[in-house]
Steps between C-alpha positions, in 0.01 A plus 500: 500500500783254569615269208360189644161642546520681163568175324210334676281783392617498147459120444161499672368791292629341178344175594159681551536650153573147353186365656315798342661409158379135538137615556506748227670309219389156597646166393387441159818635338785386719761705293308817531457454873872431538598805316243721692624370839872545422439857375274626766715358785826631337374839428360539867820389666746697283289817530476470884872418527574815287269702716615384842853371442617723207872445573485134496541272193261241379542158358175368361422181296279711290753761393633489145837316491473393876653158417805642328842545666602859605837660407633835578383766748195711552276212592361299798850362547611845620198531733518456876131377511313290228139382515471159345151428401290239330155660437331175433685168586303210360332640190375151402330454839356855507336441160327166622177546682507374859879493541641676800874406453627828338653803670657854494848531606661835640856497624762756600874434438721726697885546464492581873318191620710262721329174380697314232205528262471874565119487491404771748113452463256302312134398467304224322139558435274201429187680406264204425615362850422837658831533672834696474816378666779749569818577678346784710328237707642169388286184546588260781739221428313212351414207728648162460274278284257260667651164389171326515361718239789470260597140568845629602567618150641846419283720272682681219327780313539439123404681190168385363601597138873444476654311795876457476592176352721391805218568753319155475838322546577728808164430648545138476844516656404685808155341529291812415173566318459779240232757552421673179435883513509811286716799556836513694353744740216258573753210545719690735200632689392141546850431659467804724147383601591137566285350219806360354846428630724646230513647149789405276537645154770496222505618153305811390433783749589862540564728788137624509374134536658450842608829643185594700408152618868434603491827690198392694640144547825614642321747722296210639821310572492239217798389300533653154797438275606389156497111456882479583428686832651824383325838561223626271637838359269761346552803281754333277576633154336179364166456694481131430502300822400152397505289823402524861422285808250629764429292812500462860852528640501140643438373146766699315806276560304191378363676196820658399691173534252321274502767257872500462462156325247637250603857415784723414458877540571691173 
């Protein structure tokens, strides 16, 4: 199975397992549900990767020490191929009954990939929305918004629990409305699908939060970069990747220009 189709299968199957966990555990104890979901999806993804891609390295949010900076050799920094996975993106939303804005992320970083971000394949499962988007068959480029429906205002996906402090001021400056959503994967999927025009984030993400949705977004033809317009880089010694912009290409110059007055890239 080629990598893009494999990523789609992995994300979709992990999503099915998470729906089963939701049904089995229920929502009475959110902490127990989060823990069960994280473990079940992580165990499935890592076991299947070990089975079908044994020579590849893996970076998972749920691995012990995943947030630490790597030094020395003999680790994923020496690998030619690294799977970057978030077994459950949006644990808060997963633990809340009725919410569908959570996801599973599966991406492949390859040293041989020609794209600046070196993401060779990726898939985002949105299990409660009954869909998987992936690089093997990328979604169509999102349509231009119907201005009568939005009043001519841009729509920016924003975190429902911890929106960046600058985002309200940015939205006022460019005449946008904020659309609260859960996981990063759900937000970028909303950009890909045309439900919102852009997703801007700064201050507190890691590679697994964006790798898979960025892979699909760029395969679709969207703009994806850091907030200063530089390339998103993955499989770094430090997996922290705190900021990004994903939007239609026609909006990128306007957003990046406005962001330059609000943010500095660390």
